[in-house]
C-alpha positions as MATLAB code, in Angstrom:
seq = 'QDSTVGNYPTRQMDLGYLQTGSDNGVLIHNGILTDNHYVPLGLPIQEFIQRDRDDYGKRHQRHLRPFEEKESAKWIEAIDFARKYGRKTGISVVQVADKEADVAEVFNYALTHRQLFIINGRHDRKLKNSTQTLKPYLQSLTPGGIVERSLLDAKGKAHLCECQITFAKVDLQDLIKPIYVLTLQQLQPIKGQDLAHWMILTNVPVKTLAEAVAIIDTYTRRWTTCEDFHKCLKTGCSIQQRQLQSPQALFNTISLLSLIAIGLLRTRYLALKEHAQKTTNHLINELLSQDELMMADIAADKYLMPIDLTFAQKHTNLWFMLLLARMGGHQGIKQAGMPGWQTIWKGWIYFQALVDGLNMSKNLFLQKNRTYG';
ca = [
      39.954  -25.994   48.723;
      40.842  -29.533   47.740;
      42.362  -32.713   49.170;
      45.034  -35.101   47.972;
      46.481  -38.266   49.460;
      49.965  -39.121   50.592;
      50.283  -42.879   50.102;
      53.064  -44.706   51.993;
      52.321  -48.439   51.610;
      55.832  -49.715   52.466;
      56.490  -47.617   55.595;
      56.717  -49.029   59.102;
      54.736  -46.140   60.614;
      50.967  -46.482   60.706;
      49.304  -43.432   59.139;
      45.806  -44.887   58.695;
      43.697  -46.240   55.864;
      42.744  -44.408   52.662;
      40.278  -46.461   50.603;
      40.788  -50.000   51.876;
      41.744  -51.378   55.277;
      45.209  -52.345   54.002;
      46.144  -48.848   52.802;
      48.673  -46.737   54.663;
      48.512  -43.017   54.071;
      47.231  -39.606   55.040;
      44.698  -37.213   53.528;
      46.189  -33.743   52.956;
      43.589  -30.968   52.781;
      44.768  -27.629   51.370;
      43.215  -24.211   50.992;
      44.963  -21.968   48.442;
      44.341  -18.225   48.549;
      44.334  -16.452   45.160;
      43.573  -12.922   44.093;
      40.661  -12.023   41.822;
      42.837  -12.848   38.793;
      43.412  -16.343   40.252;
      47.105  -15.718   40.934;
      48.137  -17.934   43.922;
      49.009  -15.825   46.964;
      49.571  -18.341   49.726;
      48.529  -21.482   51.580;
      46.587  -20.368   54.684;
      45.025  -23.799   55.297;
      46.636  -27.223   55.474;
      45.268  -30.128   57.475;
      46.532  -33.718   57.779;
      43.701  -36.200   58.280;
      44.507  -39.693   59.524;
      41.698  -42.208   59.217;
      41.626  -44.522   62.220;
      41.798  -48.183   61.191;
      39.341  -49.062   63.947;
      36.759  -46.920   62.123;
      37.140  -48.747   58.812;
      34.523  -51.347   59.686;
      32.150  -48.647   61.000;
      32.020  -46.543   57.843;
      28.274  -47.079   57.486;
      27.782  -45.426   60.915;
      29.633  -42.199   60.120;
      26.387  -40.286   59.553;
      25.518  -40.814   63.243;
      28.497  -38.747   64.449;
      28.267  -35.043   65.302;
      29.362  -32.893   62.365;
      32.431  -31.653   64.272;
      33.726  -35.253   64.439;
      33.149  -35.986   60.753;
      35.835  -35.681   58.088;
      33.641  -33.180   56.231;
      34.347  -30.642   59.002;
      37.675  -30.026   57.204;
      35.915  -27.424   55.016;
      35.153  -25.192   58.006;
      38.688  -24.017   58.815;
      38.994  -22.144   55.508;
      35.635  -20.463   56.094;
      36.870  -19.292   59.505;
      40.056  -18.006   57.868;
      37.931  -16.074   55.343;
      35.951  -14.464   58.174;
      39.130  -13.227   59.885;
      40.700  -12.175   56.589;
      37.579  -10.209   55.669;
      37.472   -8.416   59.027;
      41.120   -7.341   58.703;
      41.173   -6.396   55.021;
      37.582   -5.679   54.019;
      38.009   -8.181   51.168;
      35.461  -10.949   50.649;
      36.814  -14.452   50.067;
      34.814  -16.892   47.948;
      35.187  -20.562   48.875;
      35.499  -22.776   45.782;
      35.231  -26.534   46.273;
      34.339  -29.769   44.489;
      31.473  -32.220   45.051;
      32.921  -33.497   48.316;
      31.954  -30.173   49.925;
      28.271  -30.606   49.046;
      27.364  -30.984   52.730;
      24.380  -29.233   54.342;
      26.353  -28.310   57.475;
      29.051  -26.654   55.336;
      26.485  -24.598   53.425;
      24.680  -23.583   56.604;
      27.904  -22.614   58.388;
      28.858  -20.365   55.470;
      25.342  -18.909   55.233;
      25.205  -18.246   58.994;
      28.489  -16.334   58.884;
      27.751  -14.615   55.568;
      30.622  -16.232   53.715;
      30.517  -16.750   49.950;
      30.891  -20.147   48.287;
      30.867  -21.823   44.862;
      30.515  -25.610   45.195;
      29.957  -28.341   42.627;
      26.776  -30.138   43.704;
      26.291  -33.897   43.801;
      23.118  -34.377   45.859;
      19.649  -34.118   44.342;
      18.232  -32.201   47.303;
      14.524  -31.655   47.901;
      12.974  -28.245   47.415;
      11.494  -26.712   50.548;
       7.736  -27.278   50.954;
       7.684  -29.539   47.916;
       8.111  -33.197   46.943;
      10.110  -32.174   43.881;
      13.887  -32.492   43.840;
      16.461  -30.087   42.504;
      17.613  -31.774   39.277;
      14.136  -32.311   37.717;
      13.215  -28.760   38.728;
      16.226  -27.309   36.914;
      15.453  -29.393   33.825;
      11.951  -27.907   33.731;
      13.272  -24.334   33.583;
      13.849  -22.299   30.441;
      17.622  -22.209   29.739;
      19.349  -18.912   30.413;
      21.367  -19.120   27.212;
      23.958  -20.986   25.150;
      27.664  -20.150   25.251;
      30.828  -21.575   23.702;
      33.316  -23.021   26.158;
      36.664  -24.745   25.873;
      36.438  -28.289   27.291;
      39.298  -30.775   27.615;
      39.268  -34.340   26.361;
      40.915  -37.310   28.124;
      44.302  -36.380   26.620;
      44.094  -32.755   27.743;
      43.322  -31.351   24.282;
      40.926  -28.386   24.274;
      37.705  -28.461   22.225;
      35.370  -25.496   21.698;
      31.849  -26.732   22.476;
      28.412  -25.185   22.773;
      27.041  -25.433   26.319;
      23.603  -24.643   27.673;
      23.394  -22.748   30.960;
      20.390  -22.664   33.296;
      20.223  -20.780   36.605;
      17.683  -20.086   39.336;
      17.313  -19.096   42.971;
      16.032  -22.020   45.039;
      14.997  -22.771   48.598;
      16.216  -26.234   49.648;
      14.979  -28.289   52.590;
      18.285  -28.783   54.394;
      19.545  -25.200   54.017;
      18.669  -22.256   56.234;
      18.569  -19.703   53.384;
      17.835  -19.740   49.645;
      20.822  -20.092   47.330;
      21.466  -19.922   43.593;
      21.888  -23.064   41.490;
      23.135  -23.167   37.930;
      23.790  -25.977   35.490;
      26.079  -26.304   32.496;
      25.093  -28.926   29.910;
      27.481  -29.693   27.041;
      25.559  -29.881   23.747;
      28.319  -30.879   21.310;
      29.947  -34.230   22.127;
      33.676  -34.905   22.174;
      34.491  -38.235   20.582;
      34.873  -41.010   23.148;
      33.574  -38.915   26.078;
      30.286  -38.408   27.871;
      28.667  -34.993   27.708;
      29.778  -32.718   30.535;
      27.093  -31.752   33.044;
      27.763  -29.538   36.062;
      25.478  -28.340   38.825;
      26.956  -25.432   40.759;
      25.569  -24.226   44.111;
      26.455  -20.731   45.266;
      25.293  -17.792   47.373;
      26.939  -15.342   44.983;
      24.007  -13.626   43.212;
      23.335  -15.036   39.712;
      20.720  -12.983   37.866;
      22.144  -12.791   34.336;
      23.850  -15.138   31.886;
      27.070  -13.142   32.222;
      27.051  -13.642   36.011;
      26.425  -17.373   35.540;
      29.371  -17.634   33.132;
      31.576  -15.795   35.639;
      30.646  -18.318   38.364;
      31.499  -21.228   36.055;
      34.809  -19.590   35.091;
      35.689  -19.225   38.762;
      34.879  -22.853   39.487;
      37.028  -24.112   36.594;
      40.019  -22.284   38.098;
      39.816  -24.565   41.130;
      40.961  -27.474   38.997;
      43.968  -25.718   37.483;
      45.047  -24.173   40.803;
      44.585  -27.089   43.213;
      45.548  -29.885   40.839;
      48.675  -28.012   39.734;
      49.642  -27.488   43.365;
      49.189  -31.186   44.132;
      51.245  -32.101   41.049;
      54.014  -29.861   42.354;
      53.861  -31.568   45.760;
      53.892  -35.092   44.351;
      55.889  -35.065   41.118;
      58.056  -32.072   41.984;
      58.602  -32.101   45.744;
      58.174  -35.921   45.786;
      56.392  -35.964   49.148;
      55.588  -39.685   48.760;
      59.286  -40.573   48.392;
      60.428  -38.869   51.619;
      62.124  -41.457   53.831;
      60.817  -40.342   57.211;
      59.646  -42.804   59.844;
      57.425  -40.736   62.132;
      54.126  -39.048   61.188;
      55.054  -35.716   62.760;
      58.397  -35.524   60.932;
      56.625  -36.375   57.674;
      53.895  -33.765   58.195;
      56.457  -31.078   59.093;
      58.420  -31.872   55.947;
      55.307  -31.737   53.752;
      54.367  -28.370   55.286;
      57.815  -26.921   54.585;
      57.785  -28.268   51.036;
      54.281  -26.849   50.572;
      55.581  -23.330   51.252;
      58.151  -23.778   48.491;
      55.538  -25.340   46.224;
      53.111  -22.418   46.566;
      55.895  -19.967   45.711;
      56.859  -21.968   42.634;
      53.177  -22.346   41.686;
      52.755  -18.568   41.803;
      55.915  -17.991   39.774;
      54.945  -20.574   37.147;
      51.430  -19.129   36.906;
      52.789  -15.614   36.335;
      55.390  -16.973   33.900;
      52.649  -18.624   31.820;
      50.697  -15.364   31.893;
      53.749  -13.367   30.807;
      54.447  -15.804   27.983;
      50.844  -15.684   26.764;
      50.285  -11.933   27.136;
      53.829  -10.610   26.639;
      53.666   -8.824   29.992;
      56.272   -8.520   32.773;
      56.184   -8.866   36.530;
      59.413   -8.337   38.451;
      60.539  -10.935   40.964;
      62.708   -8.952   43.352;
      60.210   -8.622   46.202;
      58.050  -11.657   45.422;
      60.094  -14.845   45.577;
      63.846  -14.239   45.663;
      66.053  -12.768   48.361;
      68.957  -10.508   47.367;
      71.397  -13.439   47.602;
      69.115  -15.591   45.453;
      68.747  -12.811   42.897;
      72.534  -12.414   42.795;
      72.965  -16.132   42.164;
      70.208  -16.068   39.538;
      72.142  -13.407   37.631;
      75.329  -15.490   37.818;
      73.565  -18.710   36.773;
      71.678  -16.997   33.946;
      74.960  -16.113   32.222;
      75.818  -19.815   32.112;
      72.504  -21.608   31.615;
      70.159  -19.330   29.683;
      70.468  -19.442   25.897;
      70.170  -16.367   23.656;
      66.809  -17.631   22.396;
      65.461  -17.669   25.984;
      66.037  -13.931   26.249;
      63.844  -13.372   23.207;
      60.940  -14.841   25.217;
      61.616  -13.262   28.623;
      62.971  -10.017   30.006;
      65.562  -10.165   32.767;
      64.245  -10.562   36.347;
      60.719  -11.508   35.295;
      58.883  -14.624   36.410;
      59.255  -16.176   32.963;
      62.998  -15.442   32.978;
      63.453  -17.188   36.326;
      61.226  -20.133   35.363;
      63.261  -20.632   32.172;
      66.438  -20.477   34.263;
      65.207  -23.176   36.665;
      64.100  -25.253   33.690;
      67.507  -25.033   32.006;
      69.223  -25.901   35.292;
      66.892  -28.901   35.564;
      67.776  -30.166   32.087;
      64.979  -28.606   30.019;
      65.635  -28.011   26.317;
      63.846  -24.656   26.132;
      60.234  -23.657   25.582;
      60.614  -23.345   21.805;
      61.574  -27.029   21.573;
      59.679  -28.577   24.516;
      57.106  -26.028   25.722;
      56.837  -24.905   29.339;
      58.669  -27.175   31.822;
      56.943  -29.699   34.079;
      57.194  -29.918   37.848;
      59.935  -32.553   37.984;
      62.201  -30.378   35.848;
      61.347  -27.225   37.799;
      62.009  -28.950   41.131;
      65.317  -30.393   39.926;
      66.391  -26.935   38.817;
      65.218  -25.379   42.108;
      67.229  -27.852   44.199;
      70.351  -27.196   42.114;
      69.771  -23.439   42.333;
      69.379  -23.563   46.127;
      72.614  -25.582   46.399;
      74.409  -22.768   44.547;
      72.815  -20.164   46.844;
      74.001  -22.165   49.883;
      77.501  -22.222   48.398;
      77.390  -18.449   47.886;
      76.352  -17.895   51.507;
      79.072  -20.265   52.773;
      81.735  -18.413   50.775;
      80.520  -15.099   52.232;
      80.725  -16.487   55.773;
      84.234  -17.874   55.193;
      85.352  -14.527   53.811;
      83.993  -12.674   56.866;
      85.586  -15.160   59.265;
      88.943  -14.814   57.512;
      88.798  -11.005   57.665;
      87.921  -11.116   61.359;
      90.799  -13.504   62.040;
      93.410  -11.372   60.322;
      91.874   -7.981   60.983;
];
């Protein structure tokens, strides 16, 4: 789960404030379902949160409201979805969220309903039956081990760094059941950056260093999945440039674009995987209809270069992503690497226009045959 903002400062419609009283925008909260390999499957949760301007001056009183009326209640809908999904499929869903979800009511709701979570902690909570707080307690423990991890600098370049991991089961004052807490402390600095330090709270059992590393790996996937989806919405689908003048029309448009975005996110994810691992995954039943696949074959003859076919087999995710990229003006992955969202979206719009033209020509042909039949 994660949130992003849709900022519309020049619009006539009043959506609500974001950070200051003069803002005009909406908070968009999304829950993305992935499989256990982190491949995006769908978008079961999307909520539009409008912050009432009358509440801006009462921000210091928000803690007095019932939890159900607080903005932090947005995390509950995905937990309820996971409960229903688990009952129908027998598959457990793990909620992964950032520091904003470090809320006692969220933890207790998940614990009450036996739902799994991995959340980046921000509060130094008190231990139960003790005056000691969580962070000093974790610092007093013997580290569980040291591992090498790839960490990104401010420019997105990866650096292999040694990191110390500590984990323990703790009983915290505000929570109804004990949970596991683990920390990751970067030991080798990256020039110009502070040392990374994470504190992860989870009810997934963590008893070995390998299990702790697996929890951290899962949490890091939240960033690449949610942030990539929000990039697709903003830079690709351009949700902040949509010229709509009513909130409901805007929200409906964002929801429709989100369905396209999650499909493209899945395809791009699988394309990157195919490119890295030289594997294939056919598209026919995953993203494209028969008409779209027919048009893809026609367009590929015109837009794909011979060198593209040395990277991707026909009808794979990578093949289709390269096709959209070429249609959007990309120069090819050998020259420019994998395409960005603006290029992918431009290619997708052009591709859909060709599919519409194909369908129109089919309809005209059928009408003509009926007329002269």
